[in-house]
N, C-alpha and C positions, 0 to 999 in steps of 0.2 A: 887507551882513549880517555879514560877518567883522569889520568896524570896530566895530559895536555889541557883539558878543560880546567882543571885547578890551576895550572900555570897561566892560562889566559885570564882567569879571574884575578890571581895575584897581580899580573901585569896591568890590568885595568884599574885595580885599586891604587897602584903606585902612580899611575897617570893621573889620577883624580887628586892625589896629595901633592903632586908636582905642578898643579895648575897654577898660574900667575895670580897674585893677589889683586884686589880692586884698586882704584886710584887712592881711596882712603885707606891708609896702612895702620895697622896696630902693632905697636912695638911694646911687648908685654901687655899692658892694659890701656896704654895711652894712645888715643886716636891721633893720627897726624893728617893734615889736609894742606893742598898746595893751592895758592890763590893769588889774586893780584891786589895790591894796596890800593884802596879806593879813596881813603882820606888819611891825612896825617896831621890835622889841625890841633890834636891835643897833645899834652906833654907825656911822652913815653907810652902813648897809646895809638894804635892805628886801626882802621877799619878794613878788613880783608874781605874781598869778594871771592867766593867760591862758586864755580859754575860747574854744573853736572847735567847730563842728558838723561831724560826720563821718557820712557815710552808711554805715548798716550793710549789709554785703553780702548778707546773707540775707533780711532783713526789709524792706530798702529804706526804712527810716525813718532820720531824723537823731537821732544820739546825741551828747550833749554831752560833750567831753573837755576836761580841764583840765590845763595844764602850769604848773609853779611855777618862777620864775627869781629867782635872787638878784641884785639890782642895786645898784650904787653909787649913794648918794643924797646930793647935796650941797645939795639944794633944801629938805629937811625935810618931806618928805610923811609922812602919817599913815595909819592903817588906814582903809580905804575910799575913799580918793582914786584917781581915775582918771588913770593916768600913761601917758606914751610912754616906751619904753625902747629903746635902740640897742645893737647888737652892739659890742663892744669888745675890746681885748686882755685876756688873763687878768689879773685883778687879785688873786685869791686862788686857792685850790684849788676852789672852786665858783663863784666870781663872774666872770661874763664879759659882764655887761650893766651899762648905765649909764642912770640916769633923766635924759631930756633936759628934759621939760617936764611940769608938772602940768596935765592938761586940765580936770579938775573936782575941786573940793575935796568931801570927805565931808560929808553933812548932819549937823549937830550934833543 
């Protein structure tokens, strides 16, 4: 009986390790986020809007929170494109992200 209990504990531990990662992914030490391009009016810089859902502590309902990140863009993304950004060294006073890939182009 003790062996079965140990096997159950090992199975539960492996299930926890196999749990899927959150939307924000870490590849090594760099954080990746997926968002929508909100502005492309600067040269080689885009503003990416990242939405996330946060549970309200009192009302126990999900509230949408939005963060805006300035990202370096060599790929030429436009407003409405869905892009993946990755954390990088400081490139300017407010720019610490870089566009890695364009996941979906905006509908024309």
